C-alpha positions in Angstrom: 84.7 149.6 125.4 85.8 151.8 122.5 83.1 152.7 120.1 84.1 152.5 116.5 81.6 155.2 115.4 80.8 155.8 111.8 83.1 154.4 109.1 81.0 155.5 106.2 78.2 158.1 106.0 75.0 156.4 106.9 76.6 153.2 108.0 76.7 152.6 111.7 78.9 149.8 113.0 78.1 148.7 116.6 80.7 146.9 118.7 80.3 143.1 118.5 81.2 141.0 121.6 83.1 138.5 119.4 84.9 141.3 117.5 86.3 143.6 120.1 89.5 145.5 119.3 90.8 148.8 117.9 90.4 150.0 114.4 93.3 149.1 112.2 96.0 151.8 112.5 94.4 153.4 115.6 97.4 152.7 117.9 98.9 149.9 119.9 96.6 147.5 121.8 96.9 144.0 123.2 97.1 141.5 120.3 93.8 139.9 119.6 92.2 138.0 116.7 89.3 139.6 114.9 87.1 137.2 113.0 86.1 138.8 109.8 83.0 136.8 109.0 79.2 137.3 108.7 78.1 137.6 112.3 74.4 137.8 113.3 75.3 140.2 116.1 76.1 143.2 113.9 79.8 142.9 113.2 81.8 144.9 110.7 81.5 142.6 107.7 77.9 141.8 108.4 76.9 145.5 108.3 79.3 146.2 105.4 77.8 143.4 103.3 74.3 144.7 103.9 75.4 148.3 103.1 77.1 147.2 99.9 74.0 145.2 98.9 71.6 148.2 99.5 69.6 149.2 96.4 70.6 152.4 94.8 74.3 152.0 95.1 76.1 152.6 91.9 78.4 149.6 92.0 79.7 146.9 94.4 83.3 146.0 94.9 84.3 143.4 92.3 84.9 140.7 94.9 81.3 140.8 96.0 79.7 140.0 92.7 80.6 137.9 89.7 79.0 137.4 86.4 78.6 133.6 87.0 76.4 134.1 90.1 79.2 133.2 92.6 78.9 133.9 96.3 81.8 135.2 98.4 83.3 133.1 101.2 84.0 134.4 104.7 87.4 136.1 104.8 90.0 134.4 107.0 91.1 135.7 110.4 93.5 138.5 110.7 95.6 139.4 113.8 95.7 143.0 114.8 98.1 144.1 117.5 101.2 146.0 118.4 103.5 143.4 116.8 102.9 145.0 113.4 103.2 148.8 112.9 102.9 148.7 109.1 100.3 150.8 107.3 97.0 148.9 107.1 96.3 147.3 103.7 92.9 146.0 102.6 92.8 142.2 102.6 93.0 140.4 99.2 89.6 139.5 98.0 88.6 135.9 98.9 87.8 133.5 96.1 84.2 133.2 95.0 82.2 130.0 95.4 80.8 129.1 92.0 77.7 126.9 91.5 77.5 127.5 87.7 77.0 124.0 86.1 77.9 125.3 82.6 81.3 126.4 83.9 81.9 123.1 85.7 80.9 121.0 82.7 83.3 123.0 80.5 86.1 122.5 83.0 85.7 118.8 83.4 85.4 118.2 79.7 88.1 120.6 78.7 85.9 122.8 76.5 88.3 125.6 75.8 85.9 127.6 73.5 83.2 127.6 76.1 85.6 128.6 78.8 86.9 131.5 76.7 83.3 132.8 76.6 82.8 132.4 80.3 86.2 134.0 81.1 86.5 137.0 78.8 89.5 139.4 79.2 89.7 141.3 82.5 87.6 138.6 84.3 89.0 136.4 87.1 89.3 132.7 87.3 90.1 132.8 91.0 87.0 130.7 91.9 86.1 127.8 94.2 84.1 124.8 93.2 82.5 122.0 95.2 83.4 118.5 94.3 82.7 115.1 95.8 85.5 113.2 97.4 87.0 110.3 95.4 86.5 107.8 98.3 83.8 107.6 101.0 84.8 108.6 104.5 83.5 107.7 107.9 81.6 110.6 109.4 79.5 111.1 112.5 76.6 113.6 112.4 75.0 112.2 115.5 76.8 110.9 118.6 77.4 107.1 118.4 76.3 106.9 114.7 78.9 106.6 111.9 78.2 106.3 108.2 80.2 106.2 105.0 79.5 109.3 103.0 81.1 111.2 100.1 82.1 114.5 101.6 82.0 117.7 99.6 85.4 119.2 99.1 86.5 122.5 97.7 88.6 122.7 94.6 89.4 125.3 91.9 89.2 125.4 88.1 93.0 125.3 88.1 92.9 122.0 90.1 90.4 120.5 87.6 92.4 121.4 84.6 95.8 120.3 86.1 94.5 116.9 87.3 93.0 116.1 83.9 95.8 117.3 81.8 93.9 120.1 80.0 97.0 122.1 79.1 95.3 124.9 77.1 92.5 125.3 79.7 95.2 125.6 82.3 97.0 128.3 80.3 93.7 130.3 80.0 93.0 130.1 83.7 96.5 131.3 84.6 96.0 134.2 82.2 92.8 135.0 84.0 94.6 135.5 87.3 94.1 132.1 88.8 96.4 131.6 91.8 98.8 128.7 91.1 99.3 128.0 94.9 95.7 128.1 95.9 94.9 125.0 98.0 91.3 125.2 99.3 91.1 121.4 99.7 94.5 121.0 101.2 96.6 120.5 98.1 97.6 122.7 95.2 97.1 122.2 91.5 100.8 121.2 91.3 100.2 118.3 93.6 97.3 117.1 91.4 99.3 117.5 88.2 102.3 115.5 89.6 100.1 112.8 91.0 98.5 112.4 87.6 101.8 112.6 85.7 100.9 115.5 83.4 104.3 117.0 82.8 103.1 119.8 80.5 100.8 121.0 83.3 103.5 120.8 85.8 105.9 122.8 83.7 103.2 125.5 83.1 102.4 125.8 86.8 106.1 126.1 87.7 106.7 128.7 85.1 103.7 130.6 86.6 105.3 130.7 90.0 103.9 127.6 91.8 106.0 126.6 94.8 107.7 123.2 94.2 108.2 122.6 97.9 104.7 123.4 99.3 103.2 120.6 101.4 99.7 119.4 101.1 97.2 118.5 103.9 99.1 115.3 104.5 102.4 117.1 104.7 103.7 115.7 101.4 105.5 117.8 98.8 104.8 117.5 95.0 107.9 115.4 94.6 106.5 112.8 97.0 103.5 112.3 94.7 105.7 111.5 91.6 105.1 107.8 92.1 103.2 106.4 89.1 103.8 105.7 85.5 104.8 108.9 83.5 105.9 110.9 86.6 109.6 110.7 85.9 109.5 113.9 83.7 107.4 115.6 86.4 110.1 114.9 89.0 112.8 116.2 86.6 110.9 119.5 86.2 110.4 119.9 90.0 114.1 119.4 90.6 114.9 121.9 87.8 112.7 124.5 89.4 114.2 124.2 92.9 112.4 121.3 94.6 114.4 119.9 97.5 115.7 116.5 96.6 115.7 115.5 100.3 112.5 117.4 101.2 110.7 115.5 104.0 107.1 114.9 104.6 105.8 116.6 107.7 104.6 113.5 109.7 106.5 110.5 108.5 109.6 112.6 107.6 110.0 110.5 104.4 112.1 111.7 101.6 111.2 111.2 97.9 113.8 108.5 97.8 111.9 106.6 100.5 108.8 106.7 98.3 110.6 105.6 95.2 112.3 102.7 97.0 109.0 101.5 98.6 107.2 101.6 95.3 110.0 100.0 93.3 110.5 103.0 91.0 114.0 102.3 89.8 114.3 105.2 87.3 113.1 107.7 89.8 115.4 106.5 92.5 118.3 106.7 90.0 117.3 110.3 89.2 117.1 111.3 92.9 120.5 109.8 93.7 122.1 111.5 90.7 120.7 114.8 92.0 122.3 114.2 95.4 119.6 112.4 97.5 121.0 110.9 100.7 120.8 107.1 100.5 120.9 106.8 104.4 118.2 109.3 105.3 115.9 108.0 108.0 112.2 108.6 108.6 110.4 108.8 112.0 110.6 105.0 112.4 114.3 104.8 111.5 113.7 103.4 108.0 116.2 104.0 105.3 115.4 103.8 101.6 117.2 100.4 101.5 114.9 99.1 104.2 111.9 100.3 102.2 113.2 98.7 99.1 113.7 95.3 100.8 110.2 95.4 102.1 108.7 95.4 98.6 105.8 93.0 98.5 104.5 91.1 95.5 100.7 91.6 94.8 100.3 88.2 93.2 102.3 85.1 92.4 102.3 86.1 88.7 104.4 89.2 89.3 106.7 87.7 92.0 109.7 87.5 89.6 109.2 91.1 88.4 108.9 92.3 92.0 112.1 90.6 93.0 113.9 91.9 89.9 112.9 95.5 90.7 113.9 95.1 94.4 117.3 93.7 93.3 117.9 96.6 91.0 117.0 99.1 93.7 119.2 97.5 96.3 122.2 97.5 93.9 121.6 101.1 93.0 121.3 102.2 96.7 124.3 100.1 97.8 126.4 101.6 95.0 125.5 105.0 96.2 126.7 104.3 99.7 123.7 102.9 101.5 124.4 101.1 104.7 123.6 97.4 104.1 123.2 96.7 107.8 121.2 99.7 108.9 118.6 98.8 111.5 115.3 100.6 112.2 113.9 101.3 115.7 112.8 97.6 116.0 116.3 96.5 115.0 115.1 95.1 111.8 117.7 95.1 109.1 117.4 94.9 105.3 118.3 91.2 105.5 115.3 90.5 107.8 112.9 92.2 105.5 114.3 90.6 102.3 113.9 87.2 103.9 110.4 87.9 105.1 109.4 88.9 101.6 111.1 86.0 99.9 113.6 87.9 97.8 116.3 85.3 97.5 118.5 87.2 95.1 118.4 90.3 97.4 119.4 88.0 100.3 122.4 86.8 98.5 123.4 90.4 97.5 123.2 91.6 101.1 125.1 88.6 102.4 127.8 89.3 99.8 128.2 92.7 101.4 129.2 91.1 104.7 126.1 91.5 106.8 125.6 89.1 109.7 123.3 86.2 109.0 122.6 85.8 112.7 121.7 89.4 113.7 118.5 89.6 115.7 115.7 92.1 115.7 114.0 93.5 118.8 111.9 90.3 119.0 114.8 88.0 118.9 114.2 86.8 115.3 117.1 86.1 113.0 116.9 86.3 109.2 116.3 82.5 109.0 113.3 82.9 111.3 112.0 85.7 109.1 112.4 83.6 106.0 110.5 80.7 107.5 107.8 82.9 109.0 107.2 84.8 105.8 103.8 84.9 104.0 102.6 82.1 101.8 102.9 84.5 98.9 106.7 84.1 99.3 106.4 80.6 97.9 106.2 82.0 94.4 109.6 83.8 95.1 111.5 80.5 95.9 112.1 80.8 99.6 114.5 77.8 99.5 117.1 80.0 97.8 117.0 82.5 100.7 117.2 79.7 103.2 120.1 78.0 101.5 122.0 81.3 101.2 121.6 82.0 104.9 122.8 78.4 105.9 125.8 78.7 103.6 126.7 82.0 105.3 126.8 80.5 108.8 123.2 81.0 109.9 122.2 79.1 113.1 120.1 76.1 112.3 116.5 75.8 113.3 115.9 74.2 116.7 115.1 70.5 116.1 112.0 70.8 118.2 110.5 73.4 115.8 111.0 71.2 112.6 107.5 69.7 112.8 106.0 73.2 112.6 108.3 74.1 109.8 107.3 71.0 107.9 103.6 71.8 108.4 104.1 75.4 107.3 106.3 74.8 104.2 105.3 71.3 103.1 104.3 72.7 99.7 107.9 73.7 99.2 109.9 70.4 99.4 113.2 72.1 98.5 112.9 74.3 101.6 112.4 71.2 103.7 115.3 69.5 101.9 117.9 72.2 102.5 116.9 72.4 106.2 117.1 68.6 106.8 120.5 68.4 105.0 122.1 70.5 107.8 121.5 67.7 110.3 123.4 64.4 110.6 120.2 62.6 111.6 116.6 63.0 110.7 115.0 65.2 113.4 111.3 64.4 112.9 109.0 62.2 114.9 107.3 59.2 113.3 103.9 60.9 113.4 105.2 63.8 111.3 103.6 62.3 108.1 100.2 63.4 109.4 101.3 67.0 109.1 101.5 66.9 105.4 98.2 67.0 103.5 97.5 63.9 101.3 97.4 66.0 98.1 100.9 67.3 98.9 102.2 63.8 99.6 100.9 62.6 96.2 102.3 65.6 94.3 105.8 65.2 95.8 105.7 61.5 96.4 109.4 60.7 95.7 110.7 63.4 98.1 108.4 62.7 101.0 108.9 58.9 100.7 112.6 59.4 101.1 112.1 61.9 103.9 109.9 59.6 106.1 112.0 56.6 105.3 114.9 58.2 107.1 113.0 58.7 110.4 115.0 56.9 113.1 117.4 55.7 110.4 121.1 56.7 109.8 121.9 59.0 107.0 124.3 58.0 104.2 128.1 58.2 104.6 128.3 60.9 101.9 125.9 63.1 103.7 127.7 62.5 107.1 130.9 63.6 105.4 129.3 66.8 104.2 128.0 67.5 107.7 131.4 67.0 109.3 133.2 69.3 106.8 130.6 72.0 107.1 130.8 71.8 110.9 134.6 72.1 110.8 134.4 75.2 108.6 131.5 76.8 110.4 133.4 79.9 111.5 134.5 80.7 107.9 132.0 78.7 105.9 131.1 81.3 103.2 134.7 82.2 102.5 136.3 78.8 102.8 134.0 76.6 100.7 134.4 78.4 97.4 138.2 78.2 97.8 138.4 74.5 98.3 140.2 72.7 95.4 137.2 70.5 94.6 135.3 69.6 91.4 132.3 71.9 90.8 129.8 69.1 91.3 131.2 68.2 94.7 131.5 71.9 95.7 127.8 72.4 94.8 127.0 69.3 97.0 128.8 70.9 99.9 126.8 74.1 99.4 123.5 72.2 99.8 122.6 71.9 96.1 119.0 70.7 95.5 118.6 67.0 94.6 114.8 66.6 95.3 115.5 63.5 97.4 117.1 62.7 100.8 119.5 59.9 101.6 
């Protein structure tokens, strides 16, 4: 084993079993990793730190001491070997871990005057702080035992100022040599500023050299985090400073357009498309932005109409930009399947007008009509009867008669959905005991409709209805194109197109 000898007078460095290798610049040797950390077995940095801390020395290197009482972190690993023959350069000083509460209070409150005192000219703001995670995480400190704890995370003064929108504090920290791309916790200050929608901070970081395409610990770029209110200006700044409009996340391979479509951000999607975003980009599961837009869910019945309106605007925007209206994912689900499952009737009509097939099946053998009738109860607020009627008017295969009792039990609170389904049959396809499937309160609320429904069990339908069924059956192959062209009065045409009457006969 090669002895390293004396590096400084009076400082003996013994070889360490974990840190074997040649001195930097001493010639070629097999590549190996030297861990530069404090080692209890007399490694280079352990002895060096003791030597630098010995009393009587005139001064210590600036990265070992700080006026705020900060402690240095262990430097990162460096690979020494024959692959690099450049002259050895001393590593850049690692950031200091600061525990000064006065500094942290001034940062979180945005106290610029106090921070100017703590960071005078020629000082450095390249520090690390410990902060508690925003959400608890499951952690195991003993085998078999898990607990929810708030883990301590590392951050920097720059992150604190950027996430809280303290623009002047951010300017001061950048002047005090804070690194704009520092990411001790896995994300940079630019990520935090974009997520919070602080456009002034985003602009300042970009001007200072922050990388607009750097991924965070989850593989997302700053443009992926422009998703909330007020982030449109942040996205414009990122694109102006060179952010990739189709930059993908590392795991899901989502583009920013995927994120905007999934969250219903119409203005951001419009901006990305105008800057050249691909409307047919696919992620790892084969989803396009149009699929993500059609899968938009309403959080409550109160915002159902607003959700459908945003979804409709996004779909029109994507289709006008060249999105494939019939693009399927890995499970063969198409935009029509997802729009029906979420109860977006207006979107269903838009997709059908683009010529997509109403009978295309996904990998599980479900058609769009099946998806509409299997959708969540929240879809009731979004008028599922309109989606069902649009599908039936575009040639969708009817529900198997044996499944109608289950459909009645599932959608009895939506009598118009039951009406439009029953009007596609020439005879009532329900057993006599089907009345027991409808709760008494629903029967009372929609008394007229359900009275007419169960009165037709095992009874012939009216001649007018039978004529409608015969004409629709004759035009089945070209139903969506032929019906609007028939020279009929508007009222009769609406009747042929299964207009709602709230009664059966």
